[in-house]
C-alpha positions in Angstrom: -14.2 28.0 17.0 -10.8 29.3 16.0 -9.6 29.2 19.6 -10.5 25.5 19.8 -8.5 24.9 16.6 -5.6 26.8 18.0 -5.6 24.7 21.1 -5.8 21.5 19.1 -2.8 22.6 16.9 -0.8 23.6 20.0 -1.6 20.2 21.7 -0.6 18.2 18.7 2.6 20.2 18.3 3.5 19.7 22.0 2.8 16.0 21.7 4.8 15.5 18.6 7.6 17.7 19.8 8.0 15.5 22.9 7.9 12.4 20.9 10.6 13.7 18.5 12.9 14.5 21.4 12.5 11.1 22.9 13.1 9.5 19.5 16.3 11.5 18.9 17.7 10.5 22.3 16.9 6.8 21.6 18.5 7.1 18.1 21.7 8.6 19.6 22.0 5.8 22.0 21.3 3.2 19.4 24.0 4.7 17.1 26.6 3.4 19.5 28.1 0.3 17.8 28.4 -1.5 21.1 24.6 -1.1 21.8 23.8 -2.3 18.3 26.1 -5.4 18.7 24.5 -6.3 22.1 21.0 -5.8 20.8 21.8 -8.2 17.9 23.1 -10.7 20.4 19.9 -10.4 22.5 17.8 -10.8 19.3 19.7 -13.9 18.4 19.1 -15.3 21.9 15.4 -14.6 21.6 15.4 -16.4 18.2 17.2 -19.4 19.7 14.7 -19.5 22.6 11.7 -19.5 20.2 13.4 -22.2 18.2 13.7 -24.4 21.3 10.2 -23.6 22.3 9.0 -24.8 18.8 10.0 -28.4 19.8 8.8 -28.0 23.4 12.3 -28.0 24.8 12.8 -24.5 26.1 15.1 -24.5 29.2 14.0 -22.9 32.4 16.4 -20.0 32.7 16.7 -19.0 29.0 14.0 -16.3 29.2 15.4 -15.0 32.5 18.8 -14.6 31.0 17.3 -12.6 28.1 15.4 -10.3 30.4 18.6 -9.8 32.5 20.6 -9.0 29.4 18.0 -6.4 28.3 18.1 -4.8 31.8 21.9 -4.7 31.7 21.8 -3.1 28.2 19.5 -0.4 29.5 21.8 0.2 32.5 24.8 0.5 30.1 26.6 -2.6 31.3 27.4 -3.9 27.9 29.8 -6.7 28.9 27.3 -8.2 31.3 24.5 -7.9 28.7 26.7 -9.7 26.1 27.6 -12.5 28.5 24.0 -13.1 29.4 22.8 -12.9 25.8 25.5 -15.4 24.8 24.5 -17.7 27.6 20.8 -17.5 26.7 21.5 -18.2 23.0 23.6 -21.2 23.9 20.8 -22.6 26.1 18.3 -22.0 23.3 20.4 -23.9 20.8 21.1 -26.7 23.3 17.4 -26.9 24.2 16.5 -27.2 20.5 19.1 -30.0 20.0 17.8 -31.8 23.0 14.2 -31.5 21.9 15.0 -32.8 18.4 17.1 -35.7 19.7 14.3 -36.8 22.0 11.5 -36.7 19.5 12.2 -40.2 18.3 13.0 -41.5 21.7 11.9 -45.1 22.1 11.8 -46.4 25.6 12.4 -50.1 26.3 9.4 -52.1 27.2 10.5 -52.6 30.8 10.4 -48.8 31.3 6.8 -48.3 30.0 4.1 -47.8 32.6 
């Protein structure tokens, strides 16, 4: 009985120890101000994408740019990630503006089917 308890304690300790090491490495990378800045830009782009989607006007490549920005961030290419995040946010904002402007679109009678 005590052997099983010992194995359980060792297993839990090993699992938690591995998790802490991974967390510390992630925190060290996140402490870099450039990483934090790029992540904020990506979060802003995602927010703009969702805002455009709320009026059914999300542009085709916005999500792709966000995924590419996240991949560039993971690879350590911060300039590329910032450029892609900025582009995605711009598309999200423009998509929202387009969707709002076309909600009250009235077609002339000769264009109706």
